[in-house]
GUDO-363402 format. One record per residue: residue number from 1; z, x, y of N, C-alpha, C, CB in turn. Coordinates in Angstrom, 1 decimal. Each point is the difference from the previous one (the first is absolute). Glycine has a CB too. Example, Ala and Ser with C-alpha at 12.3 -4.5 7.8 and 13.67 -1.06 7.14 Angstrom:
2
NODE num    n_w    n_u    n_v   ca_w   ca_u   ca_v    c_w    c_u    c_v   cb_w   cb_u   cb_v
NODE   1    7.8   13.2   -5.7    0.0   -0.9    1.2    0.0    0.9    1.2    1.2   -1.9   -1.2
NODE   2   -1.9    1.5    2.3    0.0    0.9    1.1    0.8   -0.8    1.1   -2.2    1.2   -0.6
***
This chain:
60
NODE num    n_w    n_u    n_v   ca_w   ca_u   ca_v    c_w    c_u    c_v   cb_w   cb_u   cb_v
NODE   1   13.0    7.5   18.0    0.5    0.3   -1.3   -0.3   -1.2   -1.0    1.8    1.6    1.0
NODE   2   -2.2   -1.3   -2.2   -0.2   -1.0   -1.0    1.1    0.0   -1.0   -2.5    0.2    0.3
NODE   3    3.1   -1.4   -0.5    1.1   -0.1   -0.9   -0.4   -0.8   -1.2    1.6    0.2    1.9
NODE   4   -1.3    0.2   -3.1   -0.3   -0.8   -1.2    1.2   -0.8   -0.3   -1.5    1.7   -1.0
NODE   5    1.4   -3.1    1.1    1.1   -0.9   -0.2    0.1   -0.2   -1.5   -0.3   -1.1    2.2
NODE   6    1.4    1.6   -2.8    0.1   -0.2   -1.5    0.3   -1.4   -0.4    0.8    2.4   -0.1
NODE   7   -0.2   -3.2    1.0    0.2   -1.4   -0.4   -1.3   -0.8   -0.2    2.3    0.1    1.3
NODE   8   -3.1    0.0   -0.3   -1.3   -0.8    0.0   -1.1    0.8   -0.6    0.8   -1.2    2.0
NODE   9   -0.6    2.5   -2.3   -1.1    0.9   -0.6   -1.2    0.0    1.0    0.8   -0.5   -2.4
NODE  10   -0.5    0.6    3.7   -1.1    0.0    0.9    0.3    1.1    1.1   -0.5   -2.5   -0.3
NODE  11   -0.6    2.9    1.0    0.2    0.9    1.1    0.5   -0.7    1.2   -1.8    1.5   -0.9
NODE  12    2.7   -0.9    1.7    0.5   -0.6    1.2   -0.2    1.1    1.1    1.7   -1.5   -1.2
NODE  13   -2.0    0.9    2.4   -0.1    0.9    1.2    1.1   -0.5    1.0   -2.6    0.4   -0.4
NODE  14    3.7    0.3    0.4    1.1   -0.5    0.8   -0.3   -0.1    1.5    1.5    1.0   -1.6
NODE  15   -2.4   -0.1    2.1   -0.2   -0.1    1.5   -1.2   -1.0    0.3    0.8    2.4    0.2
NODE  16   -1.4   -2.9   -1.2   -1.0   -1.0    0.2    0.6   -1.4    0.1   -1.7    1.4   -1.2
NODE  17    1.5   -2.1    2.3    0.6   -1.3    0.2   -0.7   -1.1   -0.8    0.8    0.7    2.3
NODE  18   -2.1   -0.6   -2.4   -0.7   -1.0   -0.7   -0.2    0.4   -1.5   -1.2   -0.7    2.2
NODE  19    2.2    0.5   -3.0   -0.1    0.3   -1.4   -1.0   -0.8   -0.7    2.4    0.6    0.0
NODE  20   -2.7   -1.9    0.5   -0.9   -0.8   -0.6   -1.4    0.6    0.0    1.4   -2.0    0.7
NODE  21   -1.8    2.6    0.4   -1.3    0.6    0.1   -0.1    1.2   -1.0   -0.2   -0.7    2.4
NODE  22    1.3    1.4   -2.6    0.0    1.1   -1.0   -0.2   -0.5   -1.4    1.5    1.4    1.5
NODE  23   -0.8   -2.5   -1.8    0.0   -0.6   -1.3   -1.5   -0.5   -0.3    2.5   -0.7    0.2
NODE  24   -3.1    0.1    0.8   -1.3   -0.6   -0.2   -1.0    1.2   -0.2    0.5   -2.0    1.5
NODE  25   -0.4    3.1   -0.8   -0.9    1.1   -0.2    0.2    0.6   -1.4    0.1    0.5    2.5
NODE  26    1.2   -0.4   -2.9    0.3    0.5   -1.3   -0.5   -0.9   -1.1    2.0    1.1    0.9
NODE  27   -1.9   -2.4   -0.8   -0.6   -0.9   -1.0   -1.5    0.1   -0.1    1.9   -1.6    0.5
NODE  28   -2.6    1.7    0.6   -1.4    0.1    0.0   -0.4    1.3   -0.6   -0.2   -1.5    2.0
NODE  29    0.9    2.6   -1.7   -0.3    1.3   -0.6    0.2    0.0   -1.5    0.7    1.1    2.1
NODE  30    0.4   -1.7   -2.6    0.3   -0.1   -1.4   -1.1   -0.9   -0.7    2.5    0.3    0.5
NODE  31   -2.9   -1.4    0.1   -0.9   -0.8   -0.7   -1.4    0.7   -0.1    1.2   -2.1    0.9
NODE  32   -1.5    2.9    0.1   -1.3    0.8    0.0    0.1    1.0   -1.1   -0.3   -0.3    2.5
NODE  33    1.5    1.0   -2.6    0.2    1.0   -1.1   -0.1   -0.7   -1.4    1.4    1.4    1.6
NODE  34   -0.8   -2.5   -1.7   -0.1   -0.7   -1.3   -1.4   -0.5   -0.3    2.3   -0.8    0.3
NODE  35   -3.0    0.4    0.7   -1.4   -0.4   -0.2   -0.9    1.2   -0.5    0.3   -1.7    1.9
NODE  36   -0.1    2.9   -1.2   -0.7    1.2   -0.4    0.4    0.4   -1.4   -0.2    0.7    2.4
NODE  37    1.5   -0.8   -2.7    0.4    0.4   -1.4   -0.6   -0.9   -1.0    2.2    0.8    0.9
NODE  38   -2.4   -2.1   -0.6   -0.6   -0.9   -1.0   -1.5    0.4   -0.2    1.5   -1.9    0.7
NODE  39   -2.1    2.3    0.4   -1.4    0.4   -0.1   -0.1    1.3   -0.8   -0.6   -1.1    2.2
NODE  40    1.5    2.0   -2.0    0.0    1.3   -0.7    0.3   -0.3   -1.5    0.7    1.3    2.1
NODE  41    0.2   -2.2   -2.4    0.3   -0.3   -1.3   -1.2   -0.5   -0.8    2.4   -0.5    0.7
NODE  42   -3.2   -0.3    0.0   -1.2   -0.6   -0.6   -1.0    1.2   -0.3    0.3   -2.2    1.3
NODE  43   -0.4    3.1   -0.3   -0.9    1.1   -0.2    0.4    0.9   -1.2   -0.5    0.0    2.5
NODE  44    1.9    0.2   -2.5    0.5    0.8   -1.1   -0.2   -0.6   -1.4    1.7    0.9    1.6
NODE  45   -1.6   -2.3   -1.6   -0.3   -0.7   -1.3   -1.4    0.2   -0.5    1.7   -1.7    0.7
NODE  46   -2.7    1.7    0.3   -1.4    0.2   -0.4   -0.1    1.4   -0.5   -0.8   -1.6    1.8
NODE  47    1.4    2.6   -1.1   -0.1    1.4   -0.5    0.6    0.1   -1.4    0.1    0.9    2.4
NODE  48    1.0   -1.5   -2.6    0.7    0.1   -1.3   -0.9   -0.6   -1.1    2.3    0.0    1.1
NODE  49   -2.9   -1.1   -0.7   -0.9   -0.7   -1.0   -1.2    0.9   -0.4    0.7   -2.2    1.0
NODE  50   -1.2    2.9    0.0   -1.1    0.9   -0.2    0.5    1.2   -0.9   -1.1   -0.6    2.2
NODE  51    2.3    1.0   -1.9    0.6    1.1   -0.8    0.2   -0.4   -1.4    1.1    0.9    2.0
NODE  52   -0.8   -2.2   -2.2    0.3   -0.5   -1.4   -1.2    0.1   -0.9    1.7   -1.6    1.0
NODE  53   -2.9    1.5   -0.4   -1.2    0.1   -0.8   -0.1    1.4   -0.5   -1.1   -1.8    1.3
NODE  54    1.8    2.8   -0.7   -0.1    1.4   -0.4    1.2    0.3   -0.9   -1.2    0.6    2.1
NODE  55    2.0   -1.6   -2.5    1.1    0.2   -0.9    1.3    0.1    0.7   -1.6    1.1   -1.5
NODE  56    1.7   -1.2    2.8    1.3    0.0    0.7    0.6   -1.4    0.0   -0.7    1.9    1.4
NODE  57    2.0   -2.0   -1.5    0.7   -1.4    0.0   -0.1   -0.6    1.4    1.5    0.7   -1.9
NODE  58   -1.5   -2.0    1.9    0.1   -0.7    1.3    1.4    0.0    0.5   -2.0   -1.4   -0.6
NODE  59    2.3    1.9    1.8    1.3   -0.1    0.5    0.1   -1.2    0.9    0.3    2.5   -0.1
NODE  60    0.7   -3.3   -0.1    0.1   -1.3    0.7    1.2    0.2    1.0   -0.9   -1.4   -1.9
***
């Protein structure tokens, strides 16, 4: 069972003894998601710049 700890704002697995391994996996997953989001943001900015030439506003 996965528990959302409202104090630390993190996921907790009560039956997992090695919480450190879970935290490390969660950190690496989040950093990968943030990395991909940055790449997508860059792509979206290029798309919006192209749209701006057609009269659409650039969304930042």
